C-alpha positions in Angstrom: -48.3 -15.0 -52.6 -47.5 -12.4 -50.3 -50.6 -11.0 -49.6 -52.5 -9.4 -46.1 -56.2 -11.5 -45.6 -58.1 -11.6 -42.1 -60.3 -13.9 -43.5 -60.5 -17.5 -44.3 -63.0 -16.8 -47.0 -60.0 -14.4 -48.6 -57.3 -16.6 -48.0 -59.2 -20.4 -49.0 -58.6 -19.9 -52.6 -55.0 -19.0 -52.2 -54.5 -22.4 -50.5 -57.3 -24.8 -52.5 -54.8 -23.7 -55.3 -51.7 -24.5 -53.9 -52.8 -27.6 -52.5 -54.1 -28.8 -55.9 -50.8 -27.9 -57.6 -49.5 -29.7 -54.9 -47.9 -26.9 -53.2 -47.1 -27.4 -48.9 -49.4 -24.3 -47.8 -48.0 -21.8 -44.9 -49.3 -19.0 -44.0 -46.6 -16.2 -41.9 -48.9 -15.1 -39.1 -46.8 -11.4 -38.0 -47.8 -11.0 -34.1 -46.7 -7.9 -32.5 -46.4 -4.1 -33.4 -44.7 -4.0 -36.6 -45.1 -0.7 -38.5 -46.7 -0.3 -41.9 -44.2 0.0 -44.3 -46.7 1.4 -47.3 -48.1 4.1 -44.9 -51.8 2.3 -44.3 -53.4 4.5 -41.7 -53.5 3.2 -38.1 -57.6 2.8 -38.3 -56.9 1.0 -41.3 -55.1 -1.6 -39.6 -57.2 -1.6 -36.8 -60.5 -2.5 -39.1 -58.3 -5.1 -40.2 -57.1 -6.6 -36.5 -61.0 -6.3 -36.0 -61.7 -8.9 -39.0 -59.4 -11.3 -37.9 -60.4 -14.9 -38.4 -58.3 -17.8 -37.3 -56.6 -20.0 -39.6 -56.5 -23.2 -39.3 -53.0 -24.3 -37.3 -51.7 -27.1 -39.4 -50.4 -23.9 -42.0 -50.0 -21.4 -39.5 -46.4 -19.7 -38.8 -46.2 -17.7 -36.4 -43.2 -14.4 -36.3 -42.8 -12.3 -33.8 -40.8 -9.1 -33.7 -38.2 -11.2 -31.5 -38.1 -13.9 -34.4 -37.4 -11.4 -37.2 -34.7 -9.2 -35.0 
């Protein structure tokens, strides 16, 4: 699933479905000053940052601008 989640309530159904199907679930957490390729206004992105809830460490894979470049 390629989507943007900011709360556990939003992502939990996907985690549960993946695990129930026997898949390894990974969340790719992008850290840095990435630009929106979809033209999302900065104010909307800030609202998403403000809503962010931590996700269990065992499923997070953190990517920084340096790892992608």
